[in-house]
N, C-alpha and C positions, 0 to 999 in steps of 0.2 A: 609286130609282135603276134598278131592273129595268124599271119601266114606261117610263122615258125611253129606256133601251137598246132595249126592244122596239119603241117607236115609231120610233126612228131606223133600226132594221133594216127596218121596214115601209116607211118613206119611201124608204130607199135602194133597196129592191127595186122599189118603184113607179117610181122614177126610171129604173132600168135597163130595166124593161119599156117605159116611155114612150119612151126613147131608141131602143130596139130597134124599136119599132113605127113611129116616125117615119122611121127609116132604111130601113124596108121597107114603104113606103107605096104601092107599085104596085098597079094593079087586078088582081084575081083573080076567077075564077068560083067561086061557092059552090054546092055541090050537097048537099042533105040530104034523103034519102028521095025524095019526089016534088017537092020544092020546089027552085027554082033562082033564083039571083041572078047575073046575068051579069058585072057589073063593079064589085065591091065593093072598096074600099081595104083592103089587107092590114092597115094600121094599125087600122082599125075592127074587123077580125076578131080581131087580137091583143089589143087593149084590151078588147073584149067578152068574149073567153075568160078573160082575167085577172080581169075584174070578176065574171063568173059563178063562177069558182073561189073568189074571195074571199068571195062571198055564201054559197056552199055551205059553205065552211070556217067562216064565222062562225055560220051556222045550226047546223052540227054541234056546234061548241063550246058554243053556247047550250043546246042540248038536253042534252048530256052534263053541263054545269054545273048545269042545273036538276034533272036526275035525282040528282046528288050532293047538291045543297042540300036536296032534299026527301026524301032517303033512299030513293029508289025504284030505285037502281042495283043492281049486283050485291051480294049479301050477302058480308060479310067472313067468312072461315072455310071449312071444308071443305064440299063440295057434298053429301056423304053422311055421315051419322053413324049407325053401327050401333045396333041396338036397345038394346044394353047401355050406350050412352053413351060408350064409349071410342073415340077416333079411331083409324082404321085403321092 
């Protein structure tokens, strides 16, 4: 049930982003460092940014999940244990 709820949330958010992008589809100049694109549709910019953010989020989630699955994440417990073995 949680998986269905999560996918419905993702699809709902994607629909809101798509509607927002289509309603703001006018041409805009894009400048990034030394690169310039004179008349790009704002819808393309919005959808591209949303896609890039989704890919970065998915990659981050995959990396964190892999670290947890393989036990290479942060150790559970105190960061420092004194020489006598008693926690601080």
